[in-house]
C-alpha positions in Angstrom: 19.8 11.2 -1.0 17.7 14.0 -2.4 14.6 12.0 -1.5 13.0 11.2 1.9 13.7 8.2 3.5 11.9 5.0 2.2 9.9 3.0 4.5 12.4 0.2 5.3 9.3 -2.3 5.4 9.9 -2.4 1.9 13.4 -4.0 1.9 12.4 -6.1 4.6 9.4 -7.7 2.5 11.7 -7.9 -0.3 13.9 -9.9 1.1 11.3 -12.4 2.9 9.8 -12.8 -0.6 13.1 -14.1 -2.2 13.8 -16.3 0.9 10.6 -18.2 0.4 12.2 -18.8 -3.1 15.7 -20.3 -2.3 16.5 -23.9 -2.0 17.0 -25.2 2.0 20.3 -24.2 3.3 21.1 -21.3 0.3 23.2 -18.6 0.4 22.5 -15.3 -1.5 25.4 -12.9 -2.4 25.1 -9.5 -4.3 27.7 -7.1 -4.7 26.9 -3.0 -5.6 27.8 -1.6 -8.7 31.4 -0.1 -9.6 32.0 3.6 -9.9 33.0 3.5 -13.3 36.1 5.6 -14.7 36.1 8.2 -17.7 39.6 9.8 -18.2 42.6 10.8 -16.1 41.3 10.9 -12.3 37.8 11.1 -13.3 34.6 9.3 -12.8 30.9 8.9 -13.5 28.1 9.5 -11.4 27.4 6.4 -9.1 24.4 4.3 -9.5 23.6 1.5 -7.6 22.8 -2.2 -8.4 19.4 -2.2 -8.6 18.7 -5.8 -7.2 21.0 -4.6 -4.3 18.8 -1.5 -3.9 15.6 -3.3 -4.3 16.7 -5.8 -1.5 18.4 -2.9 1.0 17.6 0.6 0.0 21.1 1.4 0.5 22.3 3.8 -2.1 26.3 4.0 -1.9 29.5 2.2 -3.4 31.1 -0.9 -2.1 28.5 -2.7 -0.3 27.7 -6.3 0.0 24.8 -7.9 0.9 25.0 -11.9 2.1 21.4 -13.8 2.8 21.6 -17.1 4.5 18.1 -17.6 5.9 18.8 -21.1 7.2 22.1 -20.3 9.2 22.6 -21.5 12.7 23.6 -18.1 14.1 20.5 -16.0 13.7 22.7 -13.0 13.4 24.4 -14.0 10.3 20.8 -14.6 8.2 21.2 -11.1 6.9 24.2 -9.5 6.7 25.1 -6.1 5.3 28.5 -4.7 4.6 29.3 -0.7 4.1 32.2 1.3 3.2 33.9 2.4 6.3 34.2 6.2 6.7 36.9 7.8 7.8 38.6 11.9 8.1 39.9 11.5 4.8 36.7 10.1 2.7 34.6 12.8 5.0 36.8 15.5 3.6 37.0 14.3 0.1 33.6 13.0 -0.8 31.5 13.7 2.9 30.6 10.8 5.6 29.3 7.6 4.5 26.4 5.6 6.0 27.1 4.9 9.6 26.6 0.9 10.9 23.2 2.6 12.6 22.4 4.3 9.6 22.7 1.1 7.4 20.4 -0.8 9.8 17.7 1.9 9.8 17.8 2.2 5.9 17.9 -1.7 5.3 15.9 -3.5 8.1 19.3 -5.9 8.5 20.5 -5.6 12.2 23.8 -7.2 11.3 26.1 -4.7 9.8 29.8 -5.0 9.2 32.6 -2.8 7.1 33.2 -4.4 3.8 36.9 -4.7 4.4 35.6 -7.3 7.0 34.0 -9.2 4.7 36.6 -12.3 4.3 36.9 -12.7 7.7 32.8 -12.8 8.4 32.0 -14.8 5.2 33.9 -17.9 6.3 31.4 -18.0 9.0 28.7 -17.9 7.0 30.0 -20.1 3.4 30.5 -23.3 4.9 27.1 -23.4 6.3 25.5 -23.2 2.9 25.0 -25.7 0.2 23.4 -23.8 -2.6 24.9 -20.3 -3.5 23.0 -17.8 -5.3 24.7 -15.4 -7.4 23.9 -13.0 -9.6 24.0 -12.1 -13.5 22.7 -9.6 -16.0 20.1 -11.4 -17.7 17.8 -9.0 -19.0 17.5 -10.1 -22.7 18.0 -6.5 -24.0 21.7 -6.7 -22.1 24.4 -6.5 -24.6 27.4 -5.0 -22.3 31.1 -5.7 -23.2 32.0 -4.1 -19.6 32.5 -6.7 -16.7 30.4 -6.0 -13.5 31.3 -6.2 -9.8 28.9 -9.5 -9.6 30.2 -10.9 -12.7 34.1 -10.6 -11.2 32.6 -12.0 -8.0 31.4 -15.1 -9.8 35.0 -15.8 -11.0 36.6 -15.0 -7.4 33.8 -17.4 -5.4 34.5 -20.1 -8.1 38.3 -20.1 -7.5 38.1 -19.8 -3.7 34.8 -22.3 -3.2 35.0 -24.8 -6.1 32.8 -27.5 -4.5 29.7 -25.0 -3.7 26.9 -25.6 -5.9 26.0 -22.2 -7.9 22.3 -21.1 -8.5 21.1 -18.3 -10.7 19.7 -15.4 -8.8 18.5 -13.4 -12.0 15.2 -15.6 -12.5 13.9 -15.2 -9.1 14.8 -11.6 -9.4 12.9 -11.5 -12.5 10.0 -12.8 -10.7 10.1 -10.7 -7.6 10.9 -7.3 -9.4 8.4 -7.6 -11.7 5.1 -7.1 -8.9 5.6 -3.9 -7.4 4.7 -3.4 -4.1 2.5 -0.5 -2.7 5.4 1.8 -1.9 7.2 1.0 -5.2 4.0 2.2 -6.8 4.2 5.7 -4.6 7.8 6.2 -5.6 6.6 5.7 -9.1 4.1 8.0 -9.1 6.0 10.6 -7.6 8.3 10.4 -10.7 5.5 10.6 -13.1 4.1 13.9 -11.1 7.5 15.2 -11.5 7.8 14.4 -15.2 4.2 16.1 -15.3 5.7 19.2 -14.2 8.6 19.4 -16.4 6.2 18.7 -19.7 3.9 21.2 -18.4 6.9 23.8 -18.1 7.7 22.8 -21.5 4.4 23.8 -23.4 4.6 27.4 -22.1 8.2 27.2 -23.7 8.7 25.5 -26.7 8.2 27.8 -30.2 9.7 28.1 -33.6 13.7 28.7 -33.4 14.2 27.2 -30.1 17.0 24.4 -29.7 16.7 20.9 -28.4 19.1 21.3 -26.1 17.5 24.6 -24.3 14.1 22.1 -24.0 16.7 19.6 -22.5 17.9 22.1 -20.1 14.3 23.2 -19.2 13.3 19.9 -18.2 16.6 19.1 -16.3 15.8 22.3 -14.3 12.4 21.2 -13.4 13.4 17.8 -12.4 16.1 18.7 -10.1 14.3 21.2 -8.2 11.7 18.8 -7.4 14.2 16.3 -5.6 14.6 14.2 -8.7 18.4 13.4 -9.8 17.2 14.1 -13.2 16.2 12.2 -16.6 15.2 8.4 -15.6 17.3 7.5 -19.1 19.1 9.4 -21.9 16.5 12.1 -23.2 15.1 12.2 -26.8 14.1 15.6 -27.8 13.4 15.1 -31.7 12.3 17.8 -33.8 11.1 17.2 -37.4 12.7 14.4 -39.3 15.0 13.6 -36.0 11.6 11.9 -34.7 12.0 9.2 -37.2 15.3 8.0 -35.4 14.1 6.0 -32.4 17.0 6.8 -30.1 17.8 10.1 -31.4 19.9 11.6 -28.2 21.8 14.7 -29.8 19.3 17.1 -29.0 21.0 19.6 -31.2 18.9 20.8 -33.7 16.6 24.3 -34.3 13.1 23.0 -33.9 11.5 24.8 -36.9 8.2 26.4 -37.9 5.8 23.5 -39.0 7.8 20.9 -37.4 6.3 18.1 -34.9 8.5 17.6 -31.7 9.0 14.2 -30.2 10.0 14.1 -26.7 10.8 10.9 -24.9 11.6 12.3 -21.4 11.1 11.3 -18.0 12.1 12.1 -14.4 13.4 9.4 -11.6 12.6 9.6 -8.3 14.6 7.9 -5.3 16.1 5.4 -8.2 12.6 4.5 -9.7 12.1 5.8 -13.2 8.9 7.2 -15.4 8.9 7.0 -19.1 6.7 9.5 -21.1 6.8 10.6 -24.7 4.9 13.2 -26.3 4.6 14.8 -29.6 3.3 18.5 -29.8 3.4 21.1 -32.8 6.4 23.6 -32.4 4.2 26.5 -33.5 1.7 25.3 -31.0 -0.8 24.0 -33.8 -0.9 20.8 -35.8 -1.5 20.6 -39.4 -4.0 18.4 -40.6 -1.7 15.5 -41.9 0.2 15.7 -38.7 -3.3 15.6 -36.7 -4.5 12.7 -38.8 -1.2 10.8 -37.9 -1.4 11.7 -34.0 -5.3 10.9 -33.9 -4.0 7.3 -35.4 -1.2 7.0 -32.6 -3.9 8.1 -30.1 -6.3 5.6 -30.7 -3.7 2.6 -30.8 -2.9 3.9 -27.8 -6.4 3.7 -26.1 -6.6 0.2 -27.4 -3.2 -0.9 -26.4 -4.3 0.7 -23.0 -7.1 -1.5 -22.5 -5.4 -4.5 -23.3 -2.9 -4.2 -20.5 -5.2 -6.4 -18.2 -4.4 -9.1 -15.6 -4.3 -12.8 -17.9 -2.7 -11.2 -20.7 -0.2 -12.7 -22.3 3.0 -10.4 -23.9 3.0 -11.7 -27.3 -0.4 -12.1 -28.2 -1.2 -8.8 -26.8 1.4 -7.2 -29.4 -0.1 -9.3 -31.7 -3.4 -7.6 -31.3 -1.9 -4.2 -31.1 -0.5 -4.8 -34.5 -3.6 -5.4 -35.9 -5.3 -2.5 -34.6 -1.9 -0.3 -36.2 -2.7 -2.1 -39.6 -6.0 -1.0 -39.6 -4.9 3.0 -38.8 -2.3 2.9 -41.2 -4.2 2.0 -44.2 -6.7 4.7 -43.0 -3.6 7.0 -43.3 -2.8 5.6 -47.1 0.5 4.2 -45.8 -0.1 0.5 -46.4 -2.8 -1.5 -48.3 -4.9 -4.4 -47.7 -2.5 -6.2 -50.6 0.6 -5.1 -48.7 -0.6 -7.1 -45.5 -2.0 -10.0 -47.5 1.9 -10.4 -49.2 3.7 -9.5 -45.8 6.6 -11.7 -44.2 4.5 -12.9 -40.8 8.1 -12.4 -39.1 8.0 -8.7 -40.2 4.5 -7.7 -40.8 3.9 -4.5 -43.2 2.7 -2.3 -40.2 6.2 -2.5 -39.2 7.6 -0.1 -42.0 5.9 2.4 -39.8 6.2 1.2 -36.6 9.0 -1.1 -36.0 9.3 -1.4 -31.9 7.7 -2.8 -29.5 4.5 -1.3 -27.7 5.4 -2.1 -24.1 8.1 -2.8 -21.4 8.1 -3.8 -18.0 9.0 -0.4 -16.1 10.4 0.0 -12.5 14.0 0.6 -10.7 15.1 0.1 -14.4 13.5 1.8 -17.3 13.5 -1.6 -19.3 12.8 -3.4 -15.7 13.4 -6.8 -15.0 10.1 -9.5 -15.8 9.2 -12.2 -17.5 7.6 -12.2 -21.0 6.3 -15.7 -21.1 4.5 -14.9 -17.5 0.6 -13.7 -17.8 0.1 -10.3 -16.9 -0.5 -10.1 -12.9 -1.6 -7.2 -10.6 1.4 -5.1 -9.6 3.1 -5.4 -12.8 3.8 -1.7 -14.5 4.1 -1.1 -18.3 5.0 1.4 -20.7 2.2 1.8 -23.0 4.0 3.5 -25.9 2.7 3.2 -29.9 4.2 5.4 -32.6 4.3 5.8 -36.5 7.1 7.1 -38.1 7.0 8.6 -41.8 10.6 8.8 -43.2 9.2 9.9 -46.3 7.4 12.5 -44.8 10.1 13.3 -42.0 7.5 13.1 -39.3 7.3 10.8 -36.1 4.7 10.5 -33.6 4.8 8.4 -30.2 2.9 8.7 -27.2 3.5 7.0 -24.1 2.1 6.6 -20.4 2.9 3.9 -18.0 0.1 1.7 -16.8 -0.2 -0.1 -13.6 -2.1 -3.5 -14.2 -4.8 -4.3 -11.0 -7.1 -7.0 -10.4 -9.9 -5.2 -11.9 -8.3 -3.6 -14.6 -5.6 -0.7 -14.8 -4.5 2.7 -13.3 -2.5 4.9 -15.6 -0.1 6.6 -13.9 0.1 9.6 -16.1 -3.6 10.5 -16.8 -2.9 13.8 -15.6 -0.6 14.5 -18.3 -1.8 16.2 -21.2 -2.5 13.8 -24.3 -5.0 14.6 -26.4 -4.1 17.4 -29.2 -6.9 20.0 -28.2 -5.7 20.1 -24.8 -1.9 20.5 -25.9 -2.8 23.3 -28.7 -4.8 24.7 -25.7 -1.7 24.9 -23.3 0.5 25.9 -25.8 -1.6 28.9 -26.9 -3.0 30.2 -23.9 
């Protein structure tokens, strides 16, 4: 791995926290992600199941985790299965984790090879009454691809039809929403690498540059700082492209007078950061651009102040919407009459701010969490208001990553320039 070894106490504690949520005499089975094909004999880069990584720290394909806290034989209470290396694999792919390395990475003492799974598993499964299997229950999930976990649900039902099955996903949503100090440190590192990339761009961007050239500069800076690269598909949107929320072509020329919207951030050790900035291509905002920028910035600060312990997702977004209404009126984009006549399910401000203000952040960019639970210490949210004026070809969004604590919040991106004056200064010095 590019990143230094993560303290295995994180994964030991994560498994311990999970065990306290299980029914008596339970069994948990988690599978690594597949390596996805492209064409011919090609494959995509491997991305580990974030739930499996959260519980083991193992960043390798063909991995299986079994947890059975009440098993009579102590060695079967936590079992890790790894892909066994051989000379052919070592030559073509590089060696995989040894059993000892698996123990050191995860803190799990019982380690077997994946091809031994069925023989070992029979010693475990019949001692369990409730079996927790994993499925993707993220509310934004819309993938037609069947995961390894999903295939195993079908397989398990066929082989062991009389066991009682339970959903692991709600427990993982509960656990992963509250970040451990080690996780927060890894996310801070991702944010710090992102800062280096953004500061590099402030010296690089000028009229005539291509959006993809900016992407290349960022990737260079991220990788040279031990990141695997972008935490998500980068959005580098100049001019009217900034009004397309998920613009990823990054193929246009950045012209004099454009505002460039950058939704770009690095990952580190599989943990993500999520930054958005909007900068003037020529180094100076016009008056209209600055007015819109400052309006978004005021909404950002107001929303950030609401990301505190005890607040509730839907209530938070309603209050942010009220602040945005006021700013849009001030910009002459909507009127009080528009608000009086608005559809409550699609308020007037949504014409210019159609997305939510925040989402959970962690191992996944839209991380696991439950919107119906009140905010609590250890939650990490994005804060990302924006105003998109399609008729003017102007889109501005600002985004930082906010850690909630018992007595307020901490901005993990506080050291990344966000004030318009500072951005203009850094672009022109």
